[in-house]
N, C-alpha and C positions, 0 to 999 in steps of 0.2 A: 659280490657278483661272481667271485671266483675263489677256488680253493688253492690256487697256485701260491707257491712260496715266493715272496718278493726277493729280488736281488739284494744282496747284502749292502750294496751301495745306494739302494733306494729306500726312502722312508715313505710310509703310507701317505698319499696325498701330496707328495713332494713335487714342486715345480722344478723340473730338471733342465739344465742347459743342454745344448745339442752336443752331448758328450759321447765321443766314440768309445767303443769297447776296446779292451786291451789284451784280453786273454782268449784263448781258444774255447775255454769252458763257457765264456760269456756269449758265444755265438747265438744269435737269435734270428739270423736271416739266411742261414744255409751257406755261409762263406767258409766254413771250416775246411772242407775238402779242398777248395780252391787255394786257401792259404797254405795248407800243408803241401800241396803240389808245387807251388812257387818256392816254398822253403826248401823242398827236396832238390829242386833244380839249382838253387843258389848253393846249397851245401855240397852238391856232387858235380858241379860244373867242371868240364874238362878243359885243360889248358889255363893259361894265365892272361889271355888277352882281355882288354877292357870290354865291357859289355853295357849296353843301355837297354833296359827293359821298361816298358810302359804298362801301367794298369789303367784302363779306361772305365769310366762310369759316369752316369749323369749326376748332376748336382743333387746332393741329398741322398744318394743311393747307398752311402755307407762305405765309401772308398777308404777313408782313414781307418775305420774299424777293420776292414779287410787287411790293410797293410800292417796295422798293429798286430793282427793275428799271424801274419807272415813272420814278423819279428819274433813273436812268442814261439811259433812252431820251429823256427830256426834255432832259437835258444834251447828248446827241448831236444832237438836233434843233436846239438853239439854239447849237451850237458856232460857227456861221457869223455869229452876231449879235455886235454890240458888247457889251462887258461891261456897260455901263450900261443895256442894254435886256433883259437876260436875266432870267428868272424867279428870284425869291428863294425858296428852299425853306427852310422852318422846320420842324424836327423836334421834336415834343413827345411824350414818352413819359410819360404820367401814372403809369405803374407805378413809375417811379423815385421818384415823390413820394407813393406810396400811404401812407395812414395819417397824412399830415401834415395840419396844421390846415385849410389852404385850398388846394385845387388851382388855384383861380382865380389866386391870387397867383403861384404857381409858373409858371402858363401865361404871364402877362404878363411876368414876368421873363425867361422863355426867349424870348419874342417880341421884346422889346426888345434882348436880347443878340444875337439872330440878325440883326436888321436893322442894328444898329450905325449906321455912317455911309453906308449904301448908299442911303438915301432922304433926301428933303428935311427941313429943320428942322421944317417944318410937320407932316409925318407923324410925325416922332420925338416932337415935343412933344405932338401929339395922342394918340399911344399912351400916353405917360407920364401924361398927365392923365386919360385913360380909366382907366388902371390905378389912379390915385389915387382917382377917383370910385367905381370898382367895388369896390375892396378896402378903401377907407377910409383908407389911410395909405401914403405913399411909403416909409417905413422898412420896412414889411412887404414891399413890392415888392422893395426892395433885398435884404432878407433872403432872400426866395424865390430871387432870382437867385444869391445866394451858395451855395444848396443844389445848384446844377446841377453836372454833371460837369466843367465848366470849371474848377472849384476856385479856386485863388488868382487866376487871370486874371480871373475873374468879379467879384472883389471891387471893383477900381477902377471897373469899369463900373457896378456896383450903386451905388457911392457917387456916381458922376456922375448916374445916374438920380435918385437921391434929391435931390441938390442942385438938378438941373434942375426936378424936380417941385415943390420948395419955392419956386422962383422964379416958377413959372407961377401967375398969379392963378386961383383956382378959384371965382369968384363965379357963373360961368355954370352953367346946368343941364347935366345929363348929355346931354340931347337936343341942346343947342347945341354941346357939345363934339363929339358924334358928327357933327353936320352939318359942322363945321369940318374934322374929320378926313376925312370923306368927300370934301369939296372938294379937300383936299390930295392924297388918293389918286388922284382922277380926273386930276389934273395930272401924275401920274407916268407914266413910260414903262415901268415894270416891274410885272409882276404878282407877287403873293405867293401861294405855295401852303403852307398850314399842314397838316402831316401829324400827326394824332393817332393813335398806334398803341397796340396792346395794351389797348384800352378794356375788352375782355372779361376781362382779368386782375384788374380792380378789384373791390372789394366793391360791393354794390348801391347803397349811399349815394353812393359815389364815382362810379359810373357815371351816376347821376342828376345829380350835380354837373357832370360833364363836358358832358352834354347841355344843362343850363341855361346853362352858359358859352357853348357854341357858339350857342345860340339868341339870346343877348344880343348877340353881335357878328357874326351870320351875314350881315348885309346890308351890310357894308363893301365899297365898290367895289374892284375889282382883287384881292380876297382870295378864294381858293378854299380851303375846308377839305376835306381828304381824311381821312375817318374810317375806321378799320380795326377791325372787330370781328365777332364771331360774333353774328348777328342773334338767334338763339334765346336766348342768354345776356342780350343787351341787353333783349329784350322781357320776360324774367322779372324783370329788375332794375327795370323801369319799372312793373310791375304791383304796385299797392298798394291795399288796401281803401279807403283814403282818397282815392285818385285813380284811379278805374277807367278813365279815359281816358288814363292815362299812356303806354301803348304807342303811342298815336296821335301822340305827339311826333315819333317817327321820320319819319312821313309829312309832318308840318308843317315839320320842320327840314331833312330831306334832300331835295334836288331830283333827285338821280340816284343810283340804287343799281346796283351790279354784283356779281354773284356770281363768285367765282373759278371758272374753268373746271374741270370735274372732271379729276382726274389719272388717266390711263390706268393700269390695273394693270400693263401691260407696262413703263411708265416707272418705277413703284415697284419692280418686280422688277429692272429693269436697274440702278437706283440701288443697290439692296441688293447685287446681285452685284458691282457695282463696289466698294462699300465692303468687301465680304467679301474680294475679291481683294487688297485692301491689307492685310488682317489675316492671312490664311493663306498669302499668297504663292503659291509654286509647289507647295504640298502637293498631291499627286495625289488625284483622286477615282477610286476603283476602278471604279465602275459608273456611267457618265454617264447612262444611261437611268434608273436608280434615283434618281440625284440629281435629275433632272428631275421625276420623280414626287413626290419629297419636297418639292422647292421649290414646285411648283404645288399639291400636295395638303396639305402639312403646315406650310408656312411662309407663302406668299403670301396665303392667306385671312385671315391675321391682320394683314397689312400694309395699312392703309387710308389712312395719311397719311405724309408725309415724316418727321414726328416719330416715327411707329412704326418706320420704317426706321432712323432715327438711334438710337433707344433699343435696338433689337435689335442693331444693329451694335456699339454701345458695350458691351453686355452680353457679346457674343462676344469682343470685343477684350480685355475685362477677364479673361475666364476662359481664353482660348486658351493663353497661355504655360504654364499648369499642366497642360494635357492634350495639347499638341501631340505628334503622333506616336503617341498612345495611344488615340485614338477615331476612329471613322468620321465624317468631316466632315459628311455629310448628316444622320446620326443626331444628332450633337452640336448642329447648328443647329436641328433640329426640337425637341429636348429643351429647348434654351434658349428657343425660341419659346413652348413650353408654360409654362416657368418665368415668363416675363415677362408673358404675356397670359392664361394660364389657371392661376394659382397653385394653386387647389384641385385641379385635375386633376393638376398636376405633383406635388403632395404625395401624392396617391393612388398614382400610378405609382411614386413613390420607395419607398413602403412595401409594394409588392406584387410584388417581383421573382420570387417562386416561381410566381405565377400568370401572369406575362407573358413570362418568358424561356423558352428552349427550345421544344420542340414540344408542341402540344396533344395529350394522349393521347386515343385513341378511346373508351376506357372512361370511365365516370363518367356521371352523370345530366345530361341536357340542362337540367334545372331549375337545377342548380348553376351551370352555365355562364351561363345567362340571368340568374341572380341577380347574378353577378359583373359582367356587362355592365351591368346596371341600376345597380349601385353606382358603377361608373365613370362612366356618363353623368350620374348625379345630381350630379356635381361641376361641371357646366357648365350654362349656361342652355339651356332646351329648344330654342330656335331655332338653337343651334349643335350639336345632337346629330348631325345628318347630316354636318356638317363634321368632327367628331371621329371618327365612325365611318369616314369615308373616310381620315383622316390616320393614325390610330394603327396600323392593320395594316401600313403601310409599315415601321414601326419594330418592331412585335411581331407577326409573322405568325400566331402562334397565336390572335390575336383574330379572325382570319377565321372560325375555327370558331364563334365566338359571333355575329358580326355578319352572316356570309353563309353559314354552314354549310359552309365549305370548310376542308379540312385540308391542312397543309403538312408534309411529312416533315422537311425541313430537314437540315442537316449541321452538327453543332456545331463541327467543325473549321473550316468556312468562316466561321461567325459569329465564332469566336475569332480566326481568321487576319485577318479583315477588321475586327476590333475593333468589332463591332456592339453596340448597346445590348441586343440580344436574347441576347447571350452571358451565361451565368450569372456567369462570372468577371469579364467586362468591365463589366457593368451598374453596379457601385458607382462606377466611375471617373466616370461621367456626373453623379453626384449629390454627390460629395465633392470635386471639383476636385483630386484627388490619387490616386495609385495605391494607396497603402497597401502592406501586405506580401503581399497576395493576388494581385498582378499583377507580371509581369516586364516591365519597360519595354523599348521598342525599343532604347534605348541599351544596356541590359544584354544583350539578345539579340545585338546586333552585337558587343559586347565578348566574349561567350562564343564566338561563331563564330571570332573571331580566334585562339582557342586551339587550333583544330583542326589546325594544322600540327604541333603537339607534343602527343601524347596525355597526357604527364605534366602539361602545363599544363591540359589539359581536366579531368583528375582533380582537380587543385588547385582549379579553378574550381567544379566540382560540390561539392567538399568545403566550399567557402566558403558555398554555398547550404545544405548540410546543417547547418552550424554556425549559420546564421541561423534562429532559432526564431520562429515566427509567434505573434502574440498569441492567435489563435484555436486554437492547438495545431498540432503538426506543424512541419515545417521548410519553408523556401522551396524546397528541392529538389523537393518534390512540385509546387510551382507551376511551377518550371522544366520539369519533366517534362511537365506539361500543355501548356506553350507549345511544347515540342519535338514533341509529338504533333500539335498543330495545324499545325505548319509542315513536317512530315516530307515531304509530297508536293512541297513547293516547292524542295527541294534540287536544284540543277542537276546534270546528269549528270557534268559535269566536276569537281564537288566531292564526288561521292558517295563515292569511295574514302577520301579523308582524313576526311570527316565520319563515315562508318561506322567507320573505325578508331578515331577519337577517342571516339565514343560507346560502342563496345564496351569500350574500356579503362576507361571511367568507370561502366559500367552498374551494377556491384555496389554503388556508393555510394548508389544509390536505395533499396536494401534495408537500411534502418537501423532501429534499435529505436524511434526517436521517431515516424517515419512509419508503422511497422508494415507489415502485409502487404497493405494496401489503400489506394488513393488516397482523397482527400476526396470524389471522385465515386463511391466504392465499387467501383472496378475492382480486381481483383487486381493487385498491384504488378508482377508479371512480365508480365502482359498489357500494362499501360501502357508499360513499358519496350520491349516488343517493338513496340508501335504507333508508338513514336518511332524505332525503328531499322530494322525490316523494310522500310518503304517506301523507305528509303535504299539498303539492300542490293539491293532489287529493280531498281534502276537499273544495277546492275553485271552483267557477264556471269557465268554459272555458275562459271567459273574464278576470276573476281575475288571472288565471294562465298565460295568454298571457301578461298581464300587468306586472306581477312580472318578467317574463322571459325577457321582453323588458328592464326593469330596470337592470337586471343582465347582459345583453349584454353590456350595457354602464357602468357597475359597476366595482368593483375592483377584480372580480374573472372571467375573461374571459375564462380561461381554462375550468372550469366546465360549464359556460354558453354555450360554444361551444359544449360540450358533450351533454347538454340537448337539444339544438336546433337540433343537428344532430339526436338525438333520435326521435324528432318530425318529422323530414324529412323522416326518415326510415319508420315511421308509414304510410306515404303517398306514399312510394315507390320512393322517390326522392333522396335517398342516399343509398349506398351499393347495394347489389345484391338480397335483399329480396323483396318479393311481398308486395304490399300495404295491410295494415290491413283493416278489415271491418270498416265501419263508426263508429259503437258503441265502437270499440276498440281504436279509436284515441283520443289522449289527447286534440288536438286542431283542429279546422277547417282549411282547406287548406289555406284560405286567411290569417289567423293569422300566419301560418307557413311561408308563403312566405314573409310576412312583417318581421318576425324575421330573416329569411335568409338574406334578403337585409341589415338589420341593422347590422347583424354579419359580413357580407362581408366588409361593410364600416368600422366597428370597427377594424377588423384585418388589413385591408389595411392602415388605419391611424396609427396603432401601428407599422406596418412595416416601414412606412415612417419616423416616429419620432424616431425610434430606441427602442421603448418600448418593441417590440416583443422579442428582444434578451435578455431581462431581465428575461424571463420565462425559467426555466430549462427544462420544459416539454411542449414545444410548437408544437410538431409534429402533434398533433390532430388539432390544430388551422390551421397549414399550409395545411394539407390535406383537411380540410374543405374549406379553402380559395380557394384551387385549384378546388374543386368540385363546389363551388358557382360561380367562375369566369372561370378560365382555368388553366391547368397545366403550360402553357407558362407564365402566369402572375407570378406565384410563381418561376418558373425556372429563369426568367429574374431578379427577385428581388434578388435571391440567388447569381446569377452570378455577379451582380453588387457589391456585398459586399464580395465576396470570399477572396479578398486580404486584407481585414481589419484584424488587429491583433485580435486574440482570436475568430473570427467568425467561422473559420473552427472547432475549438475545440467545440464551441457551437453546431454546426451542428452534430458533432459526438455524443455528449451527447444526443441531442434531438432525434435523429433517431435510437438510440440503445435501444432495448428493453431488459428488465431483466426478469428472471424467475428462477425456480428451477427444477431440475430433480432428480428422485429417481431411483436407480437401485435396482434390487431384493436383499434383505438382508441389504440394507443401513439403518442405524439408523438416518441419517440426509440427507437433500437434498443438492445437489451441485448447486451453482449459475451458471447460464448460461446466455449468452448474444446473442441477435438475431438482425440481420440486413437483410432486404429484398432487395437484390441488384436490382432485376428486377423492383420492385415498386419504389425504391428510384431513379433509373435512370431517371424516368419521371420528377423529380424535380431538379436534379443536376447531375454534372459530378462525378460519383462514383469513377472512376479511379483516378481522380485528388485528391479527398478527401482521397482516400486510400494512395496515395503517400505522402500526407501531414502527415497523421497519422504515416506512417512508419518512416518518417524523424523525427517526434516529439519523437518517442520512441528511435530511434537511438541517437538523441541528448540529451536524458535525460530530455526533456522539457515537459513531460507528467505528470504535477503535480497532476492532479486529475484522472489519468488513463482513461480519456475519449478516447484517441487514442487506448490504449491497449484493452479496451472493444469493441470498434468499429471494430477493426481488428479481434478480437475473434468472433464477430457476423458474419462478412463476411466469415470467415473460415468455420463456421458451415453450410454455404450455406442454410440458412433458406428460 
């Protein structure tokens, strides 16, 4: 998605910790000038009085990164100085010692360890004795030092501090010790900067302890304390009924306060896009304008700090491998944004696919749509309603009918082809981090396309999908068919011939007993197969189409070949009761259609004579076409000649019984219905005789596959 060069510390797709930046060159949030200004003040401060500076920023705003850059800027400023005149930087993070008995002990231990041999004996002894006076025992100071991240290296230093502390007489008062330490510090050439970070991560009692500590040692010369915290959190921690003036400590302790400069939204967006590019790599974005709309309308409004960016990027990096190539990147990022920052809204969306996917129908009451919109908005705080109303229609266009009274027609093929969250089939992928058996993966589609060079391999591939039964019912062949419909227009002209040949050869496999006569979307199966193949044939010349259909008539899928030839005949007014289409609307010239009709009649007659015809469960269309191309008497005589053969009557019942569903008002599910046209069927066979056989089969309990029961139900309904 981006040509930016990754940071050396970042690996493509890496899930990163909330890691602060350490160098000025790593600045991504516009803090460099701020850091250099603070560093300049520390390096050039006049006088040697103690100083307490505070850097304020909201949680997750990058305070630690900013302070790290202050240290880096200070080091760069002092690089020209002799080592023994450079500022000593002491880092104390009280959060490492949170919940321990006394943060003060830990602080002095860290201070002594950081200074080491860098300052005079007078300063070192003064600090050790201060520690002993303040904490009450040198062994506690040494123990606190042993807790620091220095680990085993800290233990000898801790022992030395303890021993030195015990050798120093402590008859003097704390005030005298402080005075002596102050004199020793004034004689030094080096300043000390003590950085106390993450104060706002502590519990209230510990925050108060830190401020008491700083207050007690704030006036030591040449020592600057740099406190880093969220001011609002600190003020709340200092507010206690017993000490109403507590928050005023900040003003008494801190001599200079600086707020982190606000991070420009463009910088946060740029940082996020950079992190995203490391995760998704060169994965293409289909519509860059739509991506821009989603980024600025459905993602950026929830990115307020660098920590927000990191959290969202990590969430995407974690989920991306499971959905790569199967989702629309902008939609996926927006849904992950909702999951992370609006969990209640995310759960609502997840449980309402029927109301959100597809196109909004014009029928239905306005009150119902408004009620749904209110239910959706109730999942977020009121002050974010306008933000949500702007964001979600980018993902689910039908919401525009609710929020702005605008309807979008939409094309389900496009939403499926582009793997949008608004696609009914694709929607679950965004919420389950897996495809399940209701989606054909991009890898499966590509593997299927490689079979097109050999139609036999294409049939074998489709059969494997037929053999894969779905948990919700049906086979994965119906799912494959949906994917082929969605992508039919995308077939290149150069690939149209081999694609059409392969699909025509495999077409009849989609008409299987498990999937039935209709798709899960309730399309007639013949329509669905034609929607997958006809756009491919349309890319060929009329001669090319005629040649492929001639192959199909002689090929392994005569049921669909019959359907296609009949469609061509209808265009010329040679079948059905429709008028002929105008010449420019016809797929083939009349001569080509006549040739196909003759070839098809010959094929069906041959299959009838050989017994191959009765191997097809759904041969009604072939027999009606045979009757139309020859005569009804021809088919009637063939059926009569085979009526007494075992299982032939059951085959006739199954072949000529139609299936469908009906819904009554208020029904949540459809009812399966069966249809038989007695009047039409009587032109081809003795319906009364077939009915008597069916009744006997049911009475004898020999209706193993319910063909007789369904046939009788169809007759009863008098379709």
